[in-house]
N, C-alpha and C positions, 0 to 999 in steps of 0.2 A: 173167759175172753182171752184171745191171743192177739198180741200186737207187739211190734218191736219199736219202741219209742226212739225218736231221733235224739232227744235230750230230756233229762229229768232233773228237776230241782225240788228240794223239799225243805220244810221247816216244821218244827213240832206241830202236829195237828193237820198238816196239809202237804200233799205231794202232787205236783203237776208234771205231766209228761207230754211233750210235743210229739204228735203222731204223724202229722202231715203238714206241709207248707208249700205254697205255690201261688204265683200271681197275687201276692199280698194276703191271701187267705190262709188261716191257720186252724188246725183241728187239735184241740188240747184235752187230754184226759185229766180229770181231777179226782183225787181221793181225799175226802174231808173227814176227819175223825169226829165222833160225837162231841158236841159242845163247842167245836171250833167254828169260826166265822169266815165268810168269804164275801168280798165286796165288789159291786160294780159302781164305778164313779164316773161322772162326766169330766172330761178334760178339754181344755181349750184346743180347738182345731180337730177334735175327734169326731168323725162322721160315720163310723163303722156300723154295720149291722152286726149285732151280737145275739147269739142264740145258744141255749144249752138244753140238753135232753137228759133227764134223770134216768140212769141205768138201774140203780138200786138205792134204797135208803129213803131219807126224807129231809127236805130243807124247809125251814119256816122263815117268813119274812113279813114285815109290816107294810101293807099297802095303804093308800089313802082311805080304803074301805074297811080297814081292820086287818087282823092277822090272817095270813094265807099260808097254805101248806102245799109243797110240791113233792109228789111221790113218783115212784117208778113209772115211766111211760109219759110223764108230763113234761112240758117245755116252757121256757121263758125266753122272750126275745125283746129287743129294743133297737131302734134305728134313728138316731143314736140314743144312748142312754141320756136322759135329761136331768134326773134326780138321783142322788146317791141311794143305793139299795144295799142293805146288809142281810145276808142269808146265813142262817145258823143251822148246823147239822143236828137234827133231833136224834138221829142215830148215825153210825158210820155210813157215809154216803159217797156214791160215785156218780159222776156225770160227764158227758161229752160236751165240750164248749167249742163253738165255732165263731171266729171273728173274721170279718172281711178286710180288716187291717191287721198288720203284724202287731202282736202284743207279747209274745213269749219272752223276748229279750228284756222287755221291761219287767216282766215277772221275775226273770232270772236275776236281774240286777237288784230289784227290790228285795227279794228273799235273801240273796247273798250279802247285801249291804246290812240288812237287819241281823243276819247270822253273825257276821263279823263283829258287829257292835256287841252282840250278846256274848260272844266268846271273849271279847275284851273284858267285860264285866265279870264273867265266870272265872277267868284266870286271876282276876284281881281279888275277888272276894267269894270264896266257895259257896257261901249261902245265897248270894244274890241271884244266881241264874234261876233256880226253882222259885225263889221269891218273886222274880219278874213275871213268871208265868202266872203265879197265883194273883199278883196284883192286877194283871191284865184281866183275868177271869172274873175276879171280884168286882173290878171297876165296871165291866160291861154289864154285870148283873144289876148293879145299882143304877147304871145309866138306863137300862130297860125299865126299871121300877119307876124312875122319874120321867120317863118318856123323852129322853134326850133325842134331839133330831138326828136323823141318819148320818148326815154329813159330819156331825160332831162325834158320833159313835166311832166312825172310822178313824178319825184323828186320835180319839181317846185310846183306841186299840193300839196304836203305835206309841203314843206318848206315855201311856201307863207302863207298857212293857219296858221302855227305855228310860224310865223316870230317874234311875240311879246311874245312868251311863257316865255322868261326870266324875264318879268315884275312881275312874281309871287314872285320873290326874292327881289323886290324893296319895301321898306316900304310904306305903304298906305299914311303916312303923307307927303311923297315926291311925290308919284305918283299922288295924287289928291290934291295937294296944290293949292289953288285958286290964290295965288300971284306969283310973279316972284321967280324963284329958285335961291338960292345962288350958287356960283361957286362950293362949295363942294357938294351940292345937285345934281347939274347937272352932276358931275363926277359919282355920284352913279347911276343916271338914265342911263348914257351911258353904264354902265356895264351890262344892260339887254341884250345886244348883246352877251356878253361872257357867261352870265348865260344861255341864250337860246341854245347856242352851246353846253354847258356842259350837259344840260338836255336831248337834243336829242342824244348826244353821249352816254349817260348812258342808253338809251332805249334798251330793249331786241329785238326790231324790227329792223332788218337790214336796211330797207328802211328809217326809221326815222334817223338812224345814218348817212346814206348817205346824207340826206337833211340838216344836222346840219350847213353847211357852209352858208346857206341862212340867218338864224337869225343872224349869226355872221357878215355878210357883208352888210346887207341891209341899214345901215346908213353910209357906205363909200360914198365918193363923187368922181365924175369923175375927179375933179381938185386936188384930194389928200388931201382935207381939212376935210374929214369926220372922223369917228371913228368906231372901236376902234384902228385901226392900220395905218390909213392914206394911205390906198391903193389908187391908181389912175389909170385912164384909163382902159386898158384891164387886169390890175391886179385884177380887180373886176370881179367876175363871171357874165355872162350875166343874169343868173337867179336872182341874188341879185340886179342887175341893174334894172331889170324889177320891182321887188318888191319895190325898192326905189321910182320909179316914181309914181306907183299907191298908195303906202302907203302915200306919201306926198299929193297927190291929195285928197284922201279920208279923211285924217286928216284935211286938210284945209277946206273941205266942211262939216265938222261935228262940231256941237256945243260941246264945252268942258267947264269944270268948270271954267277955267281961261280966256276964250275968246269966242266970237261969231263966227259962221262959216262964211267963205267967200262965195260969190256966185260961182257957177260953172264957170262962165265966168272969174271971178277974179282969181280963182285957176288955170284955164287953162292958162291964161296969165302969171302967175307966173312960171308954168312949162316951158313954151316956153322961158321965160326970162332967165331961168337957164340951158337951153340946152348947153351942153359942159362945164358947170361949176359944178353944183350939179349932173346933170343927163347925162347919156349916150346918145349921139345924135341919135343913131340908135333906141333906145327905145322911145325917145321923138317923133321921126318922125313917128314911128308906132302908137303911142298914138294919134298923130294929125290925122292920116288917120282914125283911129277908131272913133274919135270924129266927124269928118266930115261926 
């Protein structure tokens, strides 16, 4: 395929290229890597006809009638989209997307805003960037297992990736301290949940503002002994409860400056031991099914 894009933006797993634009209509080429997700969401005041044509690969999505698959030569359209839809690339996939209202600048802003936040975290804490991608992927797997609604899946996708963004406001001397933290230092570390909430709430991107509760709550515990507010049980959002489990598992199985990683078997046993204590039983049960 030969084309000269007007503009290209990309984030890990997805590249979008504006091919043509005129009279409010845009034609955008998408390349989605295997396992990555792409979303169509209703927005207030949005009335566009949206259509995309699969050039190669395969996308899966959950319709009211069950799981559906879109392969090369197939199309999907809506005028306008009324319910959130999450598409997942079964294999590397390319498709041509046409919208009767301009959307690319929103794409560009959303991707670059997310990129900039991710870079902030990566520069602050070398391990956190890859950690963020793993947390996002693990979280979406559990969300699919418990049939989380599509609109919550999209917000989880954003909030799980940026769950630790508040660490950019924690001093390096505390964040990367090789020894045990003092009580005062741990109190400062705990504030990264509130900092993360504030950073996302200050974003100009509405979807990031909607996801701010996930960084805020992801260190709350099912038994009420977490932070920052000591929420318990179903007071904690299911999205944050999902991130809590996968964040703990990934942290335990990653080498850190102050300790060696546990084996996956050891970390898995720790997650099970804390079912109903630190972690939401529903999320732990879904995690067990996925591991098996």
